N, C-alpha and C positions, 0 to 999 in steps of 0.2 A: 345487497340481498336480491336474488333474482325472483321476479314475480312468478308464481306458480299458476299455470293455466291447467284447469281441470276440465277436460271435455265432457260433454254430456254422454257421448258415445262410450260405452263401457269396454275396457280393454280385456276381452275375454281370453287373449293369448296368455295372460299371466294367471289364469285359473289353475288351481292345483299346483302351486309352486312347490318344488320338492323341499323336503326338510332341510336340505343342505343350505337353502336360501335363508332359513329362519335365523334370527339373531340368537346367538349363544347365551346372551345376557338380556335381562329385561331392560327395556328402553327407559331412559331418564325422561322426566317430564319436559315437554317442549314449551317454549315461550308462547305467550298469547299473541297471535298475529294482529297486525295493525288493520286488517280488513279481511273480509271473506275470501277475496281472491288471493290472499297471501298465506293461507294455511298450508302446513306440511303434514298431511295425514298419514297415519299408519298404513302401510302398503301390504299388498298380498305377499305372502311368504314370510311375514314377520309375526312375532308372538304377541299376544295380548300383554300389555304392560302391567306391571305390578302397581296397583292403585287401589285404594279403599273406595267402597261404594256405600251408599246410604239407602236402606230399604224403605219401603212405603210405611213401615212402622217406625222409622227413625233410627233403626239400628245400623251401626257401622260395621262393615266386614270386608275383607279382601275380595276384590272383584273375582279372583280365582275361585274363592269359595262359592260365590253366587253362581258361577258357571258350572261348578261341581262336576267337571270332567265330562260334560255333556255337549253334544253338538249344539251350537247356538246361533240364532239370528239375533244380532245385537244391533239395534237401530237407535240413532240419535236424532232427537227432534227438539224444536225450540221450546215448546211448552203447550199446555192445554189451551192457552189463549190464541194459538195460531190456527186459523181455519185450514190452511194447507196441511198442517201436522194432524189435525183431527180427521181430515179425509184419508190421509195415509194410515192412521191408526185404525180406521174402520176397514180399510182394504186389507190390512194385515190380520185383523180379526176374522175376516171371511176366509183368509188363506191359512189361518192357524191349524185347522184339521188336516189339511194336506201336508203342512210342515211337520206336524206331529207324526204323521205316517212315515215321513222321511227320517224320523228320529230326532227332530229339532225341538228345542225350547225357544220361545220367543221372549226377548227382553227389551224394553224401551228405556232410554235414558234421556232426561231433560233437566233443565234448570229449575223446574217446579219444586217447591218445597213438598215434603211428604203429605201434608194436608191437601195440597192441590192435586197431587197424584190420586189420592183417594177420591176426589171429586170427578176426576176423569174416568176412573174405573167404574164408579157408580153411574155416571152419565152415559157411558158407552157400553156398559155391562161387559167389561173386559175380563178375560180369564188369564191373560198373560201378565207376566211381572213387569212392574215399572220401578225404576231406580231414580232417586233424587240426586242430581248433580248441582246442588244449589250454588256451591262455590266454584263450579266449572273445573274441578280437579280431574274428573274422568275425561271430559272432552279435551282438556289441556294435554293430558297424558297421550291421548290419541291424536293429538295434533290438529284438532278441529276447532279449538276455541279462538275467537277473534273479538276484538273491540268494535262495537258499533260506532257509527259517526255521532257527533254531538246532536245533530238534528234528529237521528233515529233514536238515540238514547232518550231525549226529552220527549219526543212524540210517544214512544212506547210507555214510558213511566206515567205519562199523563193519561193516555188513552185506556191502557189496560190496568192502571194502578198497580204496576208490578212492584214488589217489595224486594226483588233480587238485589244482592249487594253489588255496589259499583266498584270497579277496580281502576287503578291509575295506569294510563298508557305511557308510552315513552316520553310524552311531553308533560306528564304529571297531571293530565286531565282525567277526571272521573268519568268512566264510561261504562255502559252495560255490556256484559260479556255473554255471548251466545255461541252455540255450536253451529257449524255448518252441517246441515242435515246429511246423514250418512247411514249406510247399511253395511254391516260386516257379516259374512258367513264364516263362522269359526268352527273348526273340527274339534274332536274330543281332547286334543292335546293342547288346545289354545292357539293353534296356528291359523292365521287368516288365509282362507282359501279363496275368497272372492270379496270384493268391496265396490261400493258405489258412493262417490262423494261429489256433491254438486254445490258450488257457492250460490247458485240461483235457487233459493228456497222455494220457489214456485214449481220447480220441476222435481219430481220424485221418481224413483225406480218403478217401472212397470211390474206389477205383482207376478205376471207370467214369467218374466225374466228371472226374478228372484227365485221362484219355485224351480225353474229349470236348473239354475246354478246349484241350489240346495240339494237337489236329487243326485247330482253328480259327486257329492262329497261322500266318501265312504266312512 
């Protein structure tokens, strides 16, 4: 398997991929990558996969119903315990009024349980929707899920007291599964028009670039 290198520089040339590039069928769930650098993310020009989502109230429904035929900024973050994620969530909160003017709804996805999502909403006074991907099914369908190393798994479980379920990797070892942070700009048909994926969780998309990309989606 070839190692995927995802550059920090965004490939703007693939923005607004024509509908002919879109998959005619929904994508199947992808395997969990053995590391952050090995993910195979959903690409521009592909359709949002058919997968169920869990709302902040614990209700399960198809992601397609959550998107509800609306233009959407769908972002994946590691959890409310991650300071880099909280910074990004705060930036998106400030950007939300402009995104709404452009006709977009904002939805965040993390491995946090619904109860922890509620804590993030209350702590940060968020108005946008958060989804629980506790078992990493959404991030796996988007090709963003990866096994953390044993060292990272042990450190995170101990330091943050995470209760996330562990999954077995190819070697049969129980590891914590996280999503590579990502942002998807999705049109009203469910087609990905723009995306940013970076295995380096410390580097996030600049809000100005996201807004510029969103404003170009009709």
